[in-house]
C-alpha positions in Angstrom: 1.3 6.6 4.0 0.2 3.3 4.4 -3.2 4.4 2.7 -1.5 5.4 0.0 0.8 2.2 -0.3 -2.4 -0.2 0.0 -4.2 1.3 -2.7 -1.1 1.2 -4.9 0.0 -2.1 -4.0 -3.7 -3.4 -5.0 -3.8 -1.2 -8.2 -0.8 -2.5 -9.5 -1.4 -5.7 -8.7 -4.7 -5.6 -10.7 -2.7 -3.9 -13.7 -1.4 -6.7 -14.4 -3.9 -9.4 -13.8 -6.8 -6.9 -15.0 -5.1 -5.7 -18.5 -3.8 -2.4 -18.1 -4.0 0.6 -15.9 -7.5 2.3 -16.9 -9.1 -1.2 -16.7 -7.8 -2.2 -13.5 -9.6 1.3 -11.7 -13.0 -0.4 -10.7 -11.8 -3.5 -9.8 -9.4 -1.6 -7.5 -12.5 0.5 -5.8 -14.5 -2.2 -5.9 -12.2 -4.1 -3.9 -11.9 -1.4 -1.6 -15.6 -0.5 -1.8 -17.1 -4.1 -1.3 -15.1 -6.9 -1.5 -13.2 -6.6 1.7 -16.3 -6.2 3.5 -17.9 -9.6 1.5 -15.0 -11.7 1.5 -12.7 -12.4 4.4 -9.6 -13.4 2.1 -9.5 -10.1 0.9 -10.0 -8.0 3.7 -7.1 -10.5 5.8 -4.9 -9.0 2.4 -5.8 -5.4 2.4 -4.9 -5.0 6.0 -1.9 -6.8 6.1 -0.7 -5.4 3.6 -2.0 -1.9 5.6 -0.1 -3.1 8.2 3.0 -3.7 6.5 3.5 -0.4 4.8 2.5 1.2 7.8 5.5 -0.7 10.0 7.7 -0.1 7.0 6.6 3.9 7.0 7.2 4.1 10.8 10.2 2.4 10.3 12.3 4.1 7.5 10.9 7.8 9.2 13.3 7.1 12.1 16.3 6.0 9.7 18.5 9.2 9.3 18.4 9.2 5.8 14.6 10.2 6.0 14.8 12.1 9.1 14.9 15.4 7.3 13.2 14.4 4.4 9.8 12.7 5.1 7.9 14.1 2.0 10.0 11.4 0.4 8.2 8.9 1.5 5.0 9.7 0.7 6.1 9.3 -2.9 8.9 6.4 -1.9 6.4 3.7 -0.1 3.7 4.1 -2.8 5.8 3.6 -5.7 7.7 0.8 -4.2 4.6 -1.0 -3.1 2.9 -0.6 -6.5 6.2 -2.4 -8.1 5.6 -5.3 -5.3 1.8 -5.5 -6.3 3.2 -6.0 -10.0 5.7 -8.1 -9.0 3.2 -10.6 -7.5 0.8 -10.4 -10.5 3.8 -11.7 -12.5 5.3 -13.4 -10.2 2.2 -16.2 -10.3 2.1 -15.6 -6.3 -1.5 -15.4 -6.2 -4.0 -16.8 -8.7 -4.7 -14.5 -11.1 -8.3 -12.9 -10.7 -9.7 -9.7 -12.0 -12.3 -8.8 -9.3 -14.9 -7.0 -10.8 -19.0 -6.4 -9.6 -20.9 -9.2 -11.5 -24.0 -9.7 -10.7 -24.0 -5.6 -8.7 -23.5 -3.7 -11.9 
């Protein structure tokens, strides 16, 4: 659940920064497959997002509203993470930078 939320948050951010749903697929894959291992700032952001998503999922799973319906969290947590990623990109909290493979292509 935390992994799906992390991918959704990064994909939501790249949707705004890279200009569309399909245009953001390759930068999202590049972030998780390459940039996380090469750039410490990307690794820190992805690990922080995964940790926060996991903690949120565990906390919500214990809540009485989701105790009987934990399958709702598998939809709601990634959807909320995507909205947060979109909001972060639109707010300008991070410098807009669309990662690409550059010379690796």
